[in-house]
N, C-alpha and C positions, 0 to 999 in steps of 0.2 A: 747574558751580560755576566763576566765573571770578575776577579781580582787584576786581571791582566787589560780590562778597560779600565783602570782606575785614573784619575787625575791628578797631579800632585802638583802644589805651587811651591817654588821654594826661591827665595830671595826675590819676590816679584814685588813689582813698583805698577800696581794696575791703575788705569785712567778712571774707571768705573767699575760699578758692580757687575758680576759677569753672571747668568743665570743658566745653569746646568738640567735637564731631566734626570731625575734619581730614584729609584726605589718606590715608582708609584707617584711619585708626587715632584716639586721643584727645588732645588738647593741654590741660592743667591750665594756667591763669593764676592769678599772685598780682602786684599791686602796692599799694604803701601809702608814703604820708610818713614820713619818719623822725618817732618817736617826741619829740612837744613841737616839732617844725618849723611855724611859722606860714606860710612860703611854699610853693607848690603844690608837689605831687611832679615833680621832673625826669627822671623816668625815662619812658619811652614803651616801648610794646611793640604786637605787630600779629602777626595770623594771616591770609596772606593767599594765598588757593588761584590755581592759575595754570591748571589743567587738570586732567582727571580723575588722582587719585591724586599730584598735582605742587602743590606753593605753598613760601612760605617762612614760616620764624617767626622772629623779631627782638626782642631787646630794644635800648633805647641810652639810655644814661647821659649826661645833660646838664649841663654846668660852665660856669659864667659868672657865678655869684650872681645874686641876685635872679629876675627870669623869663627872664634870658639862657640859663640852661641849658635849660628849658621848652622854649623858643622852636627851640633847635638840636635837642633830640631830636625834638619835633613835626614841624619841618619836614623832619627826615632820613625819618621814617615818614612822613609826605605823598610827597616825592619816590620815595619807592622803591614806593609803591601807584600813584602816576602812571606810571613807568618800565613796571611790570607792566602796567597797562593795555594801555601803549600799543604794549608787547610781544606782548602778548594778539592785538591787535588785525593785529598785522604779521606774527603766527605766527613771532615771534623765537625761537630758542633762550632756555628760563629762564636761563642762565647769561648770557647776553650783556644781558638784560632788567636783573638784577639788577646787573651790573657798570654801566651807565647808569645806574642808581637812586643807586647809591651816588656816583658822579661826578656826577650833578647834584646829590646832599645836598650834596656837599661843596662848589660852588658858591654855593648858595643863602644856607648857614650863613655862607661868609664874607660875601656880599650884604648880610647883616643889619646886618653893621658895629658888632656890640656886644662883638666880643671874645669871644664864646661858641664852644662847640664840644660834641662829643659822642661818647662810646664808640658802638660798633656790634658786636652780635654777631648773627649770621646764619646761620642753616642751612636748606640747600635741600634739599627732600623731595621724591623722584624714584621713585616705585613702588618702596619699599623700602630705597630705601640714599638717604643721607645727604651732602651736601658743606658744611663751614664755611666761613665767611669773618668777617672779625673786624678790628677797627680799635680799639686801644685795650684798656682791661683789664677789659672785661665778656668773662665767658670761658664757653666751648661744654665739655659734659661729656658723654661717652657710657659706661654701663656696661653691662656683660652681667647677666644674670638671677643670676649668684653674686658680684656684686660686681667684677669684674675691670675695669679700666680700659682702655676700647679705643679711647678719644682725649680730650684734654685740650688745649685751647687757650693758648699761652703770653701772658701780659698784655704788652702793649706798656708797659713801663715800667722803670725802672731797677732795681726790686726783684726785678720777673718775671724779667729776663734773668738778674741775678745767681743767684736761685734753681734755673733752669735750668740753669745754668754751673757748680754746686755751691759759689759762694763761700758763699750762704745755706741751711740748712735752712729747712724749714715755719715751724717755730717761731720763727726769728728773722725770716723775712720778714714772717710775718703781725702781727707787733709794731713793726716797723720802723717808726721817725719818720719816713721817706720816703717810706712805700706809697703815700702818696696822689698823688705826683707820676707824671703819664703822659705819655708821651712821643710818644703818635701819637692824633691825633682828627682826626673826620670835622668840616671846617670851617679846619684847619690848610693851610697853604700846602703843604705837601710832606708829605701824608696818604700813607699807603699802605695798602693793600689786602692782607692774608694771607690766601690762598685752602689751603685743606686739601685731600687726596685723598678722592675719594667713598667712603664707608664703607659694606658692608651690615648691614642692621639684622635681626638675629635676633629670633622670638618672643620677648617679654618683654624685650629691651634697653631700657634707660631713657636716654632724652636730656634733658640738661637745658641751658637758657640763661639765666644771671642777671647782672645787675649786681656789682659790687662790694659793695654793701649783705649780700651773702650769703660771699662769699669772704672778707672782710675780717672777718668773724665765727665761721666754721667752716671748721674743719679739713679738708680734704679725706677721711681717713676718717669723720669724724661726718657728712658728707652722703652718702656712700657708703652708711653705715649707715640712714640715716634711708629712701632710695630703694629699696634692692636687694629688698626685702620688702615683698608687700602689694598691694592695689590701687594704681593711680595716685594717684587723688585723696586717698585717706586717706594715703600715702606723703609726696605734697607737702605736704600740711596738717601733717604732723608736723615734715618739714624747716622749712616756715614758722614755726611755733611755736617751734622749738627756737632759730633766728636772732633772732626778735624778743626770745626770753627773754635772749638773750645779751648785745643790744644794751641791756637795762636793768640787766646787771649789769655796769658797766665797772669797767677795773682790776684790777690783780692779775696774775698769769703767763697769764690766760686773754685772747684778745682778745674787746674789746667796745666795738663803733665805731658810735655812731649814725650812720642814713645811710637815703635812701630804699630801698627795697626791693623789686625786681622778679624775677620769676622764672617761666619757661614749663620745663615737663616736657613730654615726649611719648613715646608708645607706639605703635607702628605693632598696628591689631587690637586694641587696648585696649578693647574695648568692652563689658566683664564690669561689667554694672549702672552703669557711667559714662554719664549721659547729657548733652544740651548744657545748658549753663545759661544764663543771664542776669547782667551784671554792674549794677549802680549804676555809673554814670557810662563806658558804656562810649561811645567816641565814634566815629558813623560820621563816615568820609571827607566833606568838602565840596569843592567844585570850588573851584581856587583861580583 
């Protein structure tokens, strides 16, 4: 496997979750336009192998209105795929190829000249360990089999930082009127990349990468409860169903925000009956 075998989801409306064999495990993907929305899904997702048991998983949530957000997230996915192809040819370390790709994406999104940007949540998978990279408020969560939180990225937003510092609790943060404000995006002149520590994956650990369409609608305990038991495909499908149901019941004391929704889950060695699937509108990369 090499970056040429990447699978990229752009402007996608999947009817159900789709499972793919990836880096010695299983990755499950879901991406759908916000209910009732007439413009395309502004999220993108990609599974990009780099070498044996090595690759990246990413989601990007475009902002900018009309097709601007879709262009920003698509450009970011393409630039990362291209950077990994170049790095693979040069035999670069995967980390270097990732950083080259994010920086290239930032330049290209700014070059669009339409004021668009995109979040990026990316996980490097390397022989049973992971390293997170993120820009914006799409988040990365790693859970043990018993539901213990091993990793959770902090959103690059005023509300994310306020919750982290204890100024707001989760219930206040998820309902806050300024939750939509993001302070760091691919496409911003002063974009910064937050890189986390390498973390070893244990059997049955579950990795989640998702746009704010998930985290704005479900509290962390609800996400953990959905993912900590059962096979990965079924657990991911249950998580997605719960989120979409919540989007349809806006108002009151519970969160309920209409938004595009993109989720990737991953377990190393999670092959128990989970086979690679094909999705409607999976976009293979085209040369630029």
